N, CA, C, O and the ligand as a Tripos MOL2 file, in Angstrom:
@<TRIPOS>MOLECULE
protein
  321   319    81     0     0
PROTEIN
NO_CHARGES

@<TRIPOS>ATOM
      1 N         120.8330   21.9100   86.0100 N.3       1 MET1
      2 CA        120.6310   22.6180   87.2870 C.3       1 MET1
      3 C         120.5030   21.5980   88.4120 C.2       1 MET1
      4 O         119.7260   20.6480   88.3090 O.2       1 MET1
      5 N         121.2630   21.7940   89.4820 N.am      2 SER2
      6 CA        121.2010   20.8470   90.5930 C.3       2 SER2
      7 C         119.9140   21.0200   91.3850 C.2       2 SER2
      8 O         119.2390   22.0460   91.3050 O.2       2 SER2
      9 N         119.5920   19.9660   92.1630 N.am      3 ARG3
     10 CA        118.3460   20.0220   92.9500 C.3       3 ARG3
     11 C         118.4060   21.1750   93.9460 C.2       3 ARG3
     12 O         117.4050   21.8430   94.2040 O.2       3 ARG3
     13 N         119.6090   21.3980   94.5060 N.am      4 ARG4
     14 CA        119.7450   22.4710   95.4920 C.3       4 ARG4
     15 C         119.4270   23.8280   94.8620 C.2       4 ARG4
     16 O         118.7780   24.6780   95.4710 O.2       4 ARG4
     17 N         119.9000   24.0070   93.6290 N.am      5 ARG5
     18 CA        119.6340   25.2810   92.9640 C.3       5 ARG5
     19 C         118.1600   25.4400   92.6450 C.2       5 ARG5
     20 O         117.6200   26.5450   92.6900 O.2       5 ARG5
     21 N         117.5110   24.3270   92.3220 N.am      6 VAL6
     22 CA        116.0690   24.3760   92.0500 C.3       6 VAL6
     23 C         115.3320   24.8340   93.3020 C.2       6 VAL6
     24 O         114.4220   25.6610   93.2340 O.2       6 VAL6
     25 N         115.7400   24.2780   94.4640 N.am      7 ILE7
     26 CA        115.0830   24.6490   95.7280 C.3       7 ILE7
     27 C         115.3280   26.1230   96.0370 C.2       7 ILE7
     28 O         114.4140   26.8330   96.4540 O.2       7 ILE7
     29 N         116.5630   26.5810   95.8310 N.am      8 GLU8
     30 CA        116.8670   27.9930   96.1000 C.3       8 GLU8
     31 C         116.0690   28.9070   95.1840 C.2       8 GLU8
     32 O         115.5770   29.9570   95.5990 O.2       8 GLU8
     33 N         115.9510   28.4870   93.9280 N.am      9 LYS9
     34 CA        115.1980   29.3020   92.9740 C.3       9 LYS9
     35 C         113.7290   29.3710   93.3970 C.2       9 LYS9
     36 O         113.1110   30.4330   93.3190 O.2       9 LYS9
     37 N         113.1750   28.2550   93.8410 N.am     10 ALA10
     38 CA        111.7750   28.2340   94.2770 C.3      10 ALA10
     39 C         111.5810   29.1240   95.4940 C.2      10 ALA10
     40 O         110.5780   29.8290   95.5990 O.2      10 ALA10
     41 N         112.5430   29.0910   96.4160 N.am     11 ALA11
     42 CA        112.4370   29.9170   97.6210 C.3      11 ALA11
     43 C         112.5090   31.3940   97.2580 C.2      11 ALA11
     44 O         111.7980   32.2180   97.8340 O.2      11 ALA11
     45 N         113.3610   31.7200   96.3100 N.am     12 ARG12
     46 CA        113.5070   33.1050   95.8830 C.3      12 ARG12
     47 C         112.2230   33.5860   95.2000 C.2      12 ARG12
     48 O         111.7730   34.7110   95.4180 O.2      12 ARG12
     49 N         111.6510   32.7240   94.3820 N.am     13 GLU13
     50 CA        110.4080   33.1040   93.7070 C.3      13 GLU13
     51 C         109.2570   33.2330   94.6990 C.2      13 GLU13
     52 O         108.3750   34.0770   94.5350 O.2      13 GLU13
     53 N         109.2750   32.3870   95.7310 N.am     14 GLU14
     54 CA        108.2360   32.4610   96.7550 C.3      14 GLU14
     55 C         108.3210   33.7970   97.4840 C.2      14 GLU14
     56 O         107.3020   34.4380   97.7430 O.2      14 GLU14
     57 N         109.5660   34.2210   97.8180 N.am     15 ARG15
     58 CA        109.7430   35.5220   98.4820 C.3      15 ARG15
     59 C         109.2860   36.6530   97.5820 C.2      15 ARG15
     60 O         108.6050   37.5800   98.0210 O.2      15 ARG15
     61 N         109.6730   36.5640   96.2980 N.am     16 ALA16
     62 CA        109.3090   37.6250   95.3540 C.3      16 ALA16
     63 C         107.8020   37.7220   95.2070 C.2      16 ALA16
     64 O         107.2580   38.8220   95.1100 O.2      16 ALA16
     65 N         107.1300   36.5940   95.1890 N.am     17 SER17
     66 CA        105.6810   36.6350   95.0190 C.3      17 SER17
     67 C         105.0150   37.1410   96.2960 C.2      17 SER17
     68 O         103.9740   37.7960   96.2300 O.2      17 SER17
     69 N         105.6060   36.8430   97.4650 N.am     18 ALA18
     70 CA        105.0580   37.3720   98.7200 C.3      18 ALA18
     71 C         105.1710   38.8910   98.7310 C.2      18 ALA18
     72 O         104.2570   39.5830   99.1790 O.2      18 ALA18
     73 N         106.2990   39.4100   98.2330 N.am     19 ILE19
     74 CA        106.4920   40.8610   98.1760 C.3      19 ILE19
     75 C         105.5100   41.4760   97.1940 C.2      19 ILE19
     76 O         104.9560   42.5460   97.4450 O.2      19 ILE19
     77 N         105.2950   40.7860   96.0610 N.am     20 ARG20
     78 CA        104.3440   41.3170   95.0780 C.3      20 ARG20
     79 C         102.9240   41.3770   95.6450 C.2      20 ARG20
     80 O         102.1870   42.3350   95.4130 O.2      20 ARG20
     81 N         102.5530   40.3220   96.4000 N.am     21 ARG21
     82 CA        101.1950   40.2910   96.9610 C.3      21 ARG21
     83 C         101.0480   41.2980   98.0950 C.2      21 ARG21
     84 O          99.9590   41.8120   98.3500 O.2      21 ARG21
     85 N         102.1760   41.5750   98.7790 N.am     22 CYS22
     86 CA        102.1390   42.4240   99.9600 C.3      22 CYS22
     87 C         102.1060   43.8840   99.5520 C.2      22 CYS22
     88 O         102.8320   44.3050   98.6510 O.2      22 CYS22
     89 N         101.2670   44.6440  100.2150 N.am     23 ARG23
     90 CA        101.1650   46.0590   99.8780 C.3      23 ARG23
     91 C         101.8180   46.9250  100.9470 C.2      23 ARG23
     92 O         101.6720   48.1480  100.9280 O.2      23 ARG23
     93 N         102.5390   46.3010  101.8830 N.am     24 ARG24
     94 CA        103.1020   47.0700  102.9840 C.3      24 ARG24
     95 C         104.5990   47.2630  102.8430 C.2      24 ARG24
     96 O         105.2170   47.8850  103.7070 O.2      24 ARG24
     97 N         105.2050   46.7440  101.7700 N.am     25 CYS25
     98 CA        106.6450   46.8500  101.6580 C.3      25 CYS25
     99 C         107.0510   47.1870  100.2240 C.2      25 CYS25
    100 O         106.2550   47.0770   99.2920 O.2      25 CYS25
    101 N         108.3200   47.6040  100.0720 N.am     26 ASP26
    102 CA        108.8280   47.9420   98.7500 C.3      26 ASP26
    103 C         109.2880   46.6610   98.0500 C.2      26 ASP26
    104 O         109.2630   45.5920   98.6580 O.2      26 ASP26
    105 N         109.7120   46.7500   96.7680 N.am     27 PRO27
    106 CA        110.0800   45.5320   96.0230 C.3      27 PRO27
    107 C         111.2390   44.7510   96.6410 C.2      27 PRO27
    108 O         111.4580   43.5940   96.2800 O.2      27 PRO27
    109 N         111.9840   45.3600   97.5640 N.am     28 CYS28
    110 CA        113.0830   44.6560   98.2230 C.3      28 CYS28
    111 C         112.6530   44.0320   99.5510 C.2      28 CYS28
    112 O         113.4520   43.3630  100.2070 O.2      28 CYS28
    113 N         111.3950   44.2450   99.9530 N.am     29 GLY29
    114 CA        110.9070   43.6250  101.1710 C.3      29 GLY29
    115 C         111.0350   44.4740  102.4180 C.2      29 GLY29
    116 O         110.9090   43.9610  103.5290 O.2      29 GLY29
    117 N         111.2830   45.7690  102.2540 N.am     30 TRP30
    118 CA        111.3640   46.6590  103.4180 C.3      30 TRP30
    119 C         109.9990   47.2960  103.6500 C.2      30 TRP30
    120 O         109.3080   47.7010  102.7150 O.2      30 TRP30
    121 N         109.6350   47.3700  104.9290 N.am     31 LEU31
    122 CA        108.3420   47.9440  105.2790 C.3      31 LEU31
    123 C         108.2500   49.4040  104.8570 C.2      31 LEU31
    124 O         109.2090   50.1660  104.9880 O.2      31 LEU31
    125 N         107.0770   49.7820  104.3460 N.am     32 LEU32
    126 CA        106.8400   51.1600  103.9540 C.3      32 LEU32
    127 C         105.9660   51.8460  104.9890 C.2      32 LEU32
    128 O         105.1260   51.2270  105.6420 O.2      32 LEU32
    129 N         106.1960   53.1590  105.1170 N.am     33 GLY33
    130 CA        105.3690   53.9440  106.0210 C.3      33 GLY33
    131 C         104.0890   54.3570  105.3210 C.2      33 GLY33
    132 O         103.8490   53.9770  104.1750 O.2      33 GLY33
    133 N         103.2480   55.1540  106.0290 N.am     34 PRO34
    134 CA        101.9660   55.5930  105.4440 C.3      34 PRO34
    135 C         102.1500   56.3980  104.1680 C.2      34 PRO34
    136 O         101.2430   56.4510  103.3370 O.2      34 PRO34
    137 N         103.3220   57.0330  103.9950 N.am     35 ASP35
    138 CA        103.5540   57.8230  102.7790 C.3      35 ASP35
    139 C         104.1980   56.9920  101.6800 C.2      35 ASP35
    140 O         104.6910   57.5390  100.6940 O.2      35 ASP35
    141 N         104.1960   55.6440  101.8480 N.am     36 ARG36
    142 CA        104.7010   54.7090  100.8440 C.3      36 ARG36
    143 C         106.2050   54.8390  100.6280 C.2      36 ARG36
    144 O         106.7050   54.4570   99.5690 O.2      36 ARG36
    145 N         106.9380   55.3690  101.6060 N.am     37 THR37
    146 CA        108.4000   55.3800  101.5360 C.3      37 THR37
    147 C         108.9100   54.4800  102.6640 C.2      37 THR37
    148 O         108.2510   54.3530  103.6960 O.2      37 THR37
    149 N         110.0870   53.8520  102.4760 N.am     38 PRO38
    150 CA        110.5920   52.9450  103.5110 C.3      38 PRO38
    151 C         110.7470   53.6610  104.8470 C.2      38 PRO38
    152 O         111.2600   54.7790  104.9060 O.2      38 PRO38
    153 N         110.2990   53.0080  105.9240 N.am     39 ILE39
    154 CA        110.3790   53.6240  107.2360 C.3      39 ILE39
    155 C         111.8210   53.6260  107.7160 C.2      39 ILE39
    156 O         112.6410   52.8270  107.2630 O.2      39 ILE39
    157 N         112.1190   54.5350  108.6400 N.am     40 ASP40
    158 CA        113.4710   54.6930  109.1600 C.3      40 ASP40
    159 C         113.4230   54.5540  110.6700 C.2      40 ASP40
    160 O         112.6920   55.3230  111.2960 O.2      40 ASP40
    161 N         114.1460   53.6300  111.3150 N.am     41 PRO41
    162 CA        115.0580   52.6600  110.6820 C.3      41 PRO41
    163 C         114.2980   51.6010  109.8780 C.2      41 PRO41
    164 O         113.1600   51.2570  110.1960 O.2      41 PRO41
    165 N         114.9560   51.0930  108.8280 N.am     42 ALA42
    166 CA        114.3220   50.1160  107.9460 C.3      42 ALA42
    167 C         113.9820   48.8380  108.7100 C.2      42 ALA42
    168 O         114.7590   48.3680  109.5410 O.2      42 ALA42
    169 N         112.8100   48.2920  108.4120 N.am     43 VAL43
    170 CA        112.3390   47.0680  109.0530 C.3      43 VAL43
    171 C         111.9490   46.0870  107.9620 C.2      43 VAL43
    172 O         111.2590   46.4480  107.0090 O.2      43 VAL43
    173 N         112.3960   44.8400  108.1070 N.am     44 ARG44
    174 CA        112.0210   43.8000  107.1550 C.3      44 ARG44
    175 C         110.5330   43.4960  107.2650 C.2      44 ARG44
    176 O         110.0050   43.3520  108.3680 O.2      44 ARG44
    177 N         109.8700   43.4010  106.1480 N.am     45 CYS45
    178 CA        108.4420   43.1020  106.1500 C.3      45 CYS45
    179 C         108.2370   41.6050  106.2850 C.2      45 CYS45
    180 O         108.9960   40.8110  105.7290 O.2      45 CYS45
    181 N         107.1960   41.2210  107.0330 N.am     46 THR46
    182 CA        106.8640   39.8000  107.1780 C.3      46 THR46
    183 C         105.8470   39.3850  106.1260 C.2      46 THR46
    184 O         105.5280   38.2030  105.9980 O.2      46 THR46
    185 N         105.3310   40.3640  105.3650 N.am     47 HIS47
    186 CA        104.3400   40.1320  104.3050 C.3      47 HIS47
    187 C         103.0680   39.5050  104.8500 C.2      47 HIS47
    188 O         102.3450   38.8230  104.1230 O.2      47 HIS47
    189 N         102.7960   39.7320  106.1130 N.am     48 ARG48
    190 CA        101.5610   39.1940  106.6920 C.3      48 ARG48
    191 C         100.5330   40.3050  106.7480 C.2      48 ARG48
    192 O         100.8070   41.4060  107.2260 O.2      48 ARG48
    193 N          99.3590   40.0020  106.2560 N.am     49 THR49
    194 CA         98.2710   40.9680  106.3350 C.3      49 THR49
    195 C          97.8530   41.0990  107.7820 C.2      49 THR49
    196 O          97.5670   40.0980  108.4390 O.2      49 THR49
    197 N          97.8130   42.3090  108.2850 N.am     50 PRO50
    198 CA         97.3900   42.4680  109.6820 C.3      50 PRO50
    199 C          95.9720   41.9610  109.8690 C.2      50 PRO50
    200 O          95.0830   42.2700  109.0760 O.2      50 PRO50
    201 N          95.7650   41.1820  110.9190 N.am     51 THR51
    202 CA         94.4500   40.5930  111.1570 C.3      51 THR51
    203 C          93.6390   41.4170  112.1450 C.2      51 THR51
    204 O          92.4300   41.2290  112.2790 O.2      51 THR51
    205 N          94.3190   42.3410  112.8400 N.am     52 SER52
    206 CA         93.5990   43.1500  113.8180 C.3      52 SER52
    207 C          92.5920   44.0540  113.1210 C.2      52 SER52
    208 O          92.9400   44.7160  112.1430 O.2      52 SER52
    209 N          91.3580   44.0970  113.5980 N.am     53 PRO53
    210 CA         90.3620   44.9780  112.9780 C.3      53 PRO53
    211 C          90.7100   46.4440  113.1610 C.2      53 PRO53
    212 O          90.1640   47.2990  112.4630 O.2      53 PRO53
    213 N          91.6140   46.7520  114.0940 N.am     54 ALA54
    214 CA         92.0120   48.1460  114.3230 C.3      54 ALA54
    215 C          92.8820   48.6480  113.1830 C.2      54 ALA54
    216 O          92.9630   49.8540  112.9520 O.2      54 ALA54
    217 N          93.5390   47.7270  112.4620 N.am     55 VAL55
    218 CA         94.3790   48.1210  111.3450 C.3      55 VAL55
    219 C          93.5710   47.9880  110.0750 C.2      55 VAL55
    220 O          93.2630   46.8840  109.6260 O.2      55 VAL55
    221 N          93.2330   49.1270  109.5050 N.am     56 ARG56
    222 CA         92.4160   49.0820  108.2990 C.3      56 ARG56
    223 C          93.2700   49.4280  107.0900 C.2      56 ARG56
    224 O          94.3760   49.9510  107.2280 O.2      56 ARG56
    225 N          92.7550   49.1370  105.9170 N.am     57 ASP57
    226 CA         93.4410   49.4590  104.6780 C.3      57 ASP57
    227 C          93.4590   50.9730  104.5170 C.2      57 ASP57
    228 O          92.4060   51.6050  104.4400 O.2      57 ASP57
    229 N          94.6710   51.5640  104.4660 N.am     58 ILE58
    230 CA         94.7630   53.0270  104.4130 C.3      58 ILE58
    231 C          94.2820   53.5850  103.0870 C.2      58 ILE58
    232 O          94.0660   54.7920  102.9740 O.2      58 ILE58
    233 N          94.1070   52.7320  102.0730 N.am     59 THR59
    234 CA         93.6600   53.2370  100.7790 C.3      59 THR59
    235 C          92.1450   53.3340  100.7170 C.2      59 THR59
    236 O          91.5950   53.9150   99.7800 O.2      59 THR59
    237 N          91.4610   52.7640  101.7170 N.am     60 VAL60
    238 CA         90.0030   52.8030  101.7250 C.3      60 VAL60
    239 C          89.5470   53.8980  102.6850 C.2      60 VAL60
    240 O          89.8690   53.8450  103.8720 O.2      60 VAL60
    241 N          88.8090   54.8820  102.1990 N.am     61 PRO61
    242 CA         88.3540   55.9400  103.1010 C.3      61 PRO61
    243 C          87.3800   55.4000  104.1330 C.2      61 PRO61
    244 O          86.5810   54.5090  103.8440 O.2      61 PRO61
    245 N          87.4550   55.9480  105.3420 N.am     62 ILE62
    246 CA         86.5450   55.5170  106.4040 C.3      62 ILE62
    247 C          85.1160   55.8460  105.9980 C.2      62 ILE62
    248 O          84.2120   55.0200  106.1250 O.2      62 ILE62
    249 N          84.9300   57.0660  105.5080 N.am     63 HIS63
    250 CA         83.5890   57.4740  105.0970 C.3      63 HIS63
    251 C          83.7160   58.3330  103.8590 C.2      63 HIS63
    252 O          84.4190   59.3430  103.8630 O.2      63 HIS63
    253 N          83.0470   57.9390  102.8180 N.am     64 GLU64
    254 CA         83.0610   58.7160  101.5880 C.3      64 GLU64
    255 C          82.0060   59.8090  101.7100 C.2      64 GLU64
    256 O          80.8100   59.5150  101.7090 O.2      64 GLU64
    257 N          82.4320   61.0630  101.8150 N.am     65 PRO65
    258 CA         81.4120   62.1040  101.9340 C.3      65 PRO65
    259 C          80.5860   62.2140  100.6590 C.2      65 PRO65
    260 O          81.1280   62.1930   99.5540 O.2      65 PRO65
    261 N          79.3100   62.3290  100.8170 N.am     66 ASP66
    262 CA         78.4230   62.4140   99.6620 C.3      66 ASP66
    263 C          78.3440   63.8770   99.2300 C.2      66 ASP66
    264 O          77.5400   64.6480   99.7520 O.2      66 ASP66
    265 N          79.2020   64.2500   98.2540 N.am     67 LEU67
    266 CA         79.2990   65.6470   97.8340 C.3      67 LEU67
    267 C          78.0850   66.0740   97.0220 C.2      67 LEU67
    268 O          77.7930   67.2650   96.9130 O.2      67 LEU67
    269 N          77.3970   65.1260   96.4680 N.am     68 TYR68
    270 CA         76.2860   65.4650   95.5850 C.3      68 TYR68
    271 C          74.9370   65.2880   96.2740 C.2      68 TYR68
    272 O          73.8850   65.2750   95.6350 O.2      68 TYR68
    273 N          75.0000   65.1520   97.5840 N.am     69 TYR69
    274 CA         73.7410   64.9640   98.2990 C.3      69 TYR69
    275 C          72.8990   66.2370   98.2240 C.2      69 TYR69
    276 O          73.3930   67.3350   98.4810 O.2      69 TYR69
    277 N          71.6630   66.0810   97.8820 N.am     70 GLN70
    278 CA         70.7260   67.2050   97.9070 C.3      70 GLN70
    279 C          69.5030   66.7680   98.6920 C.2      70 GLN70
    280 O          68.9850   65.6700   98.4870 O.2      70 GLN70
    281 N          69.0430   67.6220   99.5840 N.am     71 PRO71
    282 CA         67.8570   67.2300  100.3510 C.3      71 PRO71
    283 C          66.6700   67.0830   99.4170 C.2      71 PRO71
    284 O          66.5600   67.8100   98.4300 O.2      71 PRO71
    285 N          65.8010   66.1690   99.7150 N.am     72 PRO72
    286 CA         64.6300   65.9710   98.8480 C.3      72 PRO72
    287 C          63.7660   67.2330   98.8040 C.2      72 PRO72
    288 O          63.5860   67.9360   99.7990 O.2      72 PRO72
    289 N          63.2520   67.4800   97.6270 N.am     73 HIS73
    290 CA         62.4140   68.6740   97.4680 C.3      73 HIS73
    291 C          61.1580   68.5710   98.3170 C.2      73 HIS73
    292 O          60.4810   67.5430   98.3510 O.2      73 HIS73
    293 N          60.8800   69.6380   98.9800 N.am     74 SER74
    294 CA         59.6540   69.6340   99.7560 C.3      74 SER74
    295 C          58.5880   70.4240   98.9960 C.2      74 SER74
    296 O          58.9220   71.3190   98.2200 O.2      74 SER74
    297 N          57.3690   70.1180   99.2020 N.am     75 PRO75
    298 CA         56.2760   70.8270   98.4840 C.3      75 PRO75
    299 C          56.2300   72.3080   98.8440 C.2      75 PRO75
    300 O          55.6340   73.1040   98.1170 O.2      75 PRO75
    301 N          56.8580   72.6880   99.9680 N.am     76 THR76
    302 CA         56.8110   74.0890  100.3860 C.3      76 THR76
    303 C          58.1140   74.8040  100.0560 C.2      76 THR76
    304 O          58.5340   75.6990  100.7900 O.2      76 THR76
    305 N          58.7700   74.4050   98.9320 N.am     77 ASP77
    306 CA         60.0140   75.0440   98.5190 C.3      77 ASP77
    307 C          59.7670   76.5300   98.2370 C.2      77 ASP77
    308 O          58.9300   76.8670   97.4000 O.2      77 ASP77
    309 N          60.4990   77.4340   98.9380 N.am     78 PRO78
    310 CA         60.2250   78.8730   98.7650 C.3      78 PRO78
    311 C          60.5420   79.3920   97.3640 C.2      78 PRO78
    312 O          60.0480   80.4530   96.9800 O.2      78 PRO78
    313 N          61.3610   78.6620   96.5860 N.am     79 GLU79
    314 CA         61.6720   79.1360   95.2410 C.3      79 GLU79
    315 C          60.4950   79.0050   94.2870 C.2      79 GLU79
    316 O          60.4710   79.6550   93.2420 O.2      79 GLU79
    317 N          59.5590   78.2060   94.6190 N.am     80 ASP80
    318 CA         58.3930   78.0230   93.7330 C.3      80 ASP80
    319 C          57.3360   79.0880   93.9630 C.2      80 ASP80
    320 O          56.2970   79.0800   93.3040 O.2      80 ASP80
    321 ZN        105.7100   42.8220  102.6560 Zn       81 ZN81
@<TRIPOS>BOND
     1     1     2 1
     2     2     3 1
     3     3     4 2
     4     3     5 am
     5     5     6 1
     6     6     7 1
     7     7     8 2
     8     7     9 am
     9     9    10 1
    10    10    11 1
    11    11    12 2
    12    11    13 am
    13    13    14 1
    14    14    15 1
    15    15    16 2
    16    15    17 am
    17    17    18 1
    18    18    19 1
    19    19    20 2
    20    19    21 am
    21    21    22 1
    22    22    23 1
    23    23    24 2
    24    23    25 am
    25    25    26 1
    26    26    27 1
    27    27    28 2
    28    27    29 am
    29    29    30 1
    30    30    31 1
    31    31    32 2
    32    31    33 am
    33    33    34 1
    34    34    35 1
    35    35    36 2
    36    35    37 am
    37    37    38 1
    38    38    39 1
    39    39    40 2
    40    39    41 am
    41    41    42 1
    42    42    43 1
    43    43    44 2
    44    43    45 am
    45    45    46 1
    46    46    47 1
    47    47    48 2
    48    47    49 am
    49    49    50 1
    50    50    51 1
    51    51    52 2
    52    51    53 am
    53    53    54 1
    54    54    55 1
    55    55    56 2
    56    55    57 am
    57    57    58 1
    58    58    59 1
    59    59    60 2
    60    59    61 am
    61    61    62 1
    62    62    63 1
    63    63    64 2
    64    63    65 am
    65    65    66 1
    66    66    67 1
    67    67    68 2
    68    67    69 am
    69    69    70 1
    70    70    71 1
    71    71    72 2
    72    71    73 am
    73    73    74 1
    74    74    75 1
    75    75    76 2
    76    75    77 am
    77    77    78 1
    78    78    79 1
    79    79    80 2
    80    79    81 am
    81    81    82 1
    82    82    83 1
    83    83    84 2
    84    83    85 am
    85    85    86 1
    86    86    87 1
    87    87    88 2
    88    87    89 am
    89    89    90 1
    90    90    91 1
    91    91    92 2
    92    91    93 am
    93    93    94 1
    94    94    95 1
    95    95    96 2
    96    95    97 am
    97    97    98 1
    98    98    99 1
    99    99   100 2
   100    99   101 am
   101   101   102 1
   102   102   103 1
   103   103   104 2
   104   103   105 am
   105   105   106 1
   106   106   107 1
   107   107   108 2
   108   107   109 am
   109   109   110 1
   110   110   111 1
   111   111   112 2
   112   111   113 am
   113   113   114 1
   114   114   115 1
   115   115   116 2
   116   115   117 am
   117   117   118 1
   118   118   119 1
   119   119   120 2
   120   119   121 am
   121   121   122 1
   122   122   123 1
   123   123   124 2
   124   123   125 am
   125   125   126 1
   126   126   127 1
   127   127   128 2
   128   127   129 am
   129   129   130 1
   130   130   131 1
   131   131   132 2
   132   131   133 am
   133   133   134 1
   134   134   135 1
   135   135   136 2
   136   135   137 am
   137   137   138 1
   138   138   139 1
   139   139   140 2
   140   139   141 am
   141   141   142 1
   142   142   143 1
   143   143   144 2
   144   143   145 am
   145   145   146 1
   146   146   147 1
   147   147   148 2
   148   147   149 am
   149   149   150 1
   150   150   151 1
   151   151   152 2
   152   151   153 am
   153   153   154 1
   154   154   155 1
   155   155   156 2
   156   155   157 am
   157   157   158 1
   158   158   159 1
   159   159   160 2
   160   159   161 am
   161   161   162 1
   162   162   163 1
   163   163   164 2
   164   163   165 am
   165   165   166 1
   166   166   167 1
   167   167   168 2
   168   167   169 am
   169   169   170 1
   170   170   171 1
   171   171   172 2
   172   171   173 am
   173   173   174 1
   174   174   175 1
   175   175   176 2
   176   175   177 am
   177   177   178 1
   178   178   179 1
   179   179   180 2
   180   179   181 am
   181   181   182 1
   182   182   183 1
   183   183   184 2
   184   183   185 am
   185   185   186 1
   186   186   187 1
   187   187   188 2
   188   187   189 am
   189   189   190 1
   190   190   191 1
   191   191   192 2
   192   191   193 am
   193   193   194 1
   194   194   195 1
   195   195   196 2
   196   195   197 am
   197   197   198 1
   198   198   199 1
   199   199   200 2
   200   199   201 am
   201   201   202 1
   202   202   203 1
   203   203   204 2
   204   203   205 am
   205   205   206 1
   206   206   207 1
   207   207   208 2
   208   207   209 am
   209   209   210 1
   210   210   211 1
   211   211   212 2
   212   211   213 am
   213   213   214 1
   214   214   215 1
   215   215   216 2
   216   215   217 am
   217   217   218 1
   218   218   219 1
   219   219   220 2
   220   219   221 am
   221   221   222 1
   222   222   223 1
   223   223   224 2
   224   223   225 am
   225   225   226 1
   226   226   227 1
   227   227   228 2
   228   227   229 am
   229   229   230 1
   230   230   231 1
   231   231   232 2
   232   231   233 am
   233   233   234 1
   234   234   235 1
   235   235   236 2
   236   235   237 am
   237   237   238 1
   238   238   239 1
   239   239   240 2
   240   239   241 am
   241   241   242 1
   242   242   243 1
   243   243   244 2
   244   243   245 am
   245   245   246 1
   246   246   247 1
   247   247   248 2
   248   247   249 am
   249   249   250 1
   250   250   251 1
   251   251   252 2
   252   251   253 am
   253   253   254 1
   254   254   255 1
   255   255   256 2
   256   255   257 am
   257   257   258 1
   258   258   259 1
   259   259   260 2
   260   259   261 am
   261   261   262 1
   262   262   263 1
   263   263   264 2
   264   263   265 am
   265   265   266 1
   266   266   267 1
   267   267   268 2
   268   267   269 am
   269   269   270 1
   270   270   271 1
   271   271   272 2
   272   271   273 am
   273   273   274 1
   274   274   275 1
   275   275   276 2
   276   275   277 am
   277   277   278 1
   278   278   279 1
   279   279   280 2
   280   279   281 am
   281   281   282 1
   282   282   283 1
   283   283   284 2
   284   283   285 am
   285   285   286 1
   286   286   287 1
   287   287   288 2
   288   287   289 am
   289   289   290 1
   290   290   291 1
   291   291   292 2
   292   291   293 am
   293   293   294 1
   294   294   295 1
   295   295   296 2
   296   295   297 am
   297   297   298 1
   298   298   299 1
   299   299   300 2
   300   299   301 am
   301   301   302 1
   302   302   303 1
   303   303   304 2
   304   303   305 am
   305   305   306 1
   306   306   307 1
   307   307   308 2
   308   307   309 am
   309   309   310 1
   310   310   311 1
   311   311   312 2
   312   311   313 am
   313   313   314 1
   314   314   315 1
   315   315   316 2
   316   315   317 am
   317   317   318 1
   318   318   319 1
   319   319   320 2
@<TRIPOS>SUBSTRUCTURE
     1 MET1         2 RESIDUE 1 A MET
     2 SER2         6 RESIDUE 1 A SER
     3 ARG3        10 RESIDUE 1 A ARG
     4 ARG4        14 RESIDUE 1 A ARG
     5 ARG5        18 RESIDUE 1 A ARG
     6 VAL6        22 RESIDUE 1 A VAL
     7 ILE7        26 RESIDUE 1 A ILE
     8 GLU8        30 RESIDUE 1 A GLU
     9 LYS9        34 RESIDUE 1 A LYS
    10 ALA10       38 RESIDUE 1 A ALA
    11 ALA11       42 RESIDUE 1 A ALA
    12 ARG12       46 RESIDUE 1 A ARG
    13 GLU13       50 RESIDUE 1 A GLU
    14 GLU14       54 RESIDUE 1 A GLU
    15 ARG15       58 RESIDUE 1 A ARG
    16 ALA16       62 RESIDUE 1 A ALA
    17 SER17       66 RESIDUE 1 A SER
    18 ALA18       70 RESIDUE 1 A ALA
    19 ILE19       74 RESIDUE 1 A ILE
    20 ARG20       78 RESIDUE 1 A ARG
    21 ARG21       82 RESIDUE 1 A ARG
    22 CYS22       86 RESIDUE 1 A CYS
    23 ARG23       90 RESIDUE 1 A ARG
    24 ARG24       94 RESIDUE 1 A ARG
    25 CYS25       98 RESIDUE 1 A CYS
    26 ASP26      102 RESIDUE 1 A ASP
    27 PRO27      106 RESIDUE 1 A PRO
    28 CYS28      110 RESIDUE 1 A CYS
    29 GLY29      114 RESIDUE 1 A GLY
    30 TRP30      118 RESIDUE 1 A TRP
    31 LEU31      122 RESIDUE 1 A LEU
    32 LEU32      126 RESIDUE 1 A LEU
    33 GLY33      130 RESIDUE 1 A GLY
    34 PRO34      134 RESIDUE 1 A PRO
    35 ASP35      138 RESIDUE 1 A ASP
    36 ARG36      142 RESIDUE 1 A ARG
    37 THR37      146 RESIDUE 1 A THR
    38 PRO38      150 RESIDUE 1 A PRO
    39 ILE39      154 RESIDUE 1 A ILE
    40 ASP40      158 RESIDUE 1 A ASP
    41 PRO41      162 RESIDUE 1 A PRO
    42 ALA42      166 RESIDUE 1 A ALA
    43 VAL43      170 RESIDUE 1 A VAL
    44 ARG44      174 RESIDUE 1 A ARG
    45 CYS45      178 RESIDUE 1 A CYS
    46 THR46      182 RESIDUE 1 A THR
    47 HIS47      186 RESIDUE 1 A HIS
    48 ARG48      190 RESIDUE 1 A ARG
    49 THR49      194 RESIDUE 1 A THR
    50 PRO50      198 RESIDUE 1 A PRO
    51 THR51      202 RESIDUE 1 A THR
    52 SER52      206 RESIDUE 1 A SER
    53 PRO53      210 RESIDUE 1 A PRO
    54 ALA54      214 RESIDUE 1 A ALA
    55 VAL55      218 RESIDUE 1 A VAL
    56 ARG56      222 RESIDUE 1 A ARG
    57 ASP57      226 RESIDUE 1 A ASP
    58 ILE58      230 RESIDUE 1 A ILE
    59 THR59      234 RESIDUE 1 A THR
    60 VAL60      238 RESIDUE 1 A VAL
    61 PRO61      242 RESIDUE 1 A PRO
    62 ILE62      246 RESIDUE 1 A ILE
    63 HIS63      250 RESIDUE 1 A HIS
    64 GLU64      254 RESIDUE 1 A GLU
    65 PRO65      258 RESIDUE 1 A PRO
    66 ASP66      262 RESIDUE 1 A ASP
    67 LEU67      266 RESIDUE 1 A LEU
    68 TYR68      270 RESIDUE 1 A TYR
    69 TYR69      274 RESIDUE 1 A TYR
    70 GLN70      278 RESIDUE 1 A GLN
    71 PRO71      282 RESIDUE 1 A PRO
    72 PRO72      286 RESIDUE 1 A PRO
    73 HIS73      290 RESIDUE 1 A HIS
    74 SER74      294 RESIDUE 1 A SER
    75 PRO75      298 RESIDUE 1 A PRO
    76 THR76      302 RESIDUE 1 A THR
    77 ASP77      306 RESIDUE 1 A ASP
    78 PRO78      310 RESIDUE 1 A PRO
    79 GLU79      314 RESIDUE 1 A GLU
    80 ASP80      318 RESIDUE 1 A ASP
    81 ZN81       321 GROUP 0 **** ****
């Protein structure tokens, strides 16, 4: 294998690993929309994690509602 081919192979693997690490694009490097499908028109992903605090991870809920919350029992509970 020539040195040039080694360099090309390394560059290709670097791109592939950037796509694997990136959660904003499909396996071909196209940006995905909020529904995880490629946006239209297609845009090449830069694989950069957004640094703006306004852009949050869409997989993390802003607030997890506490469905099992029960108010603490009071001594004057009418059921007693
Ligand atoms: Zn990406």
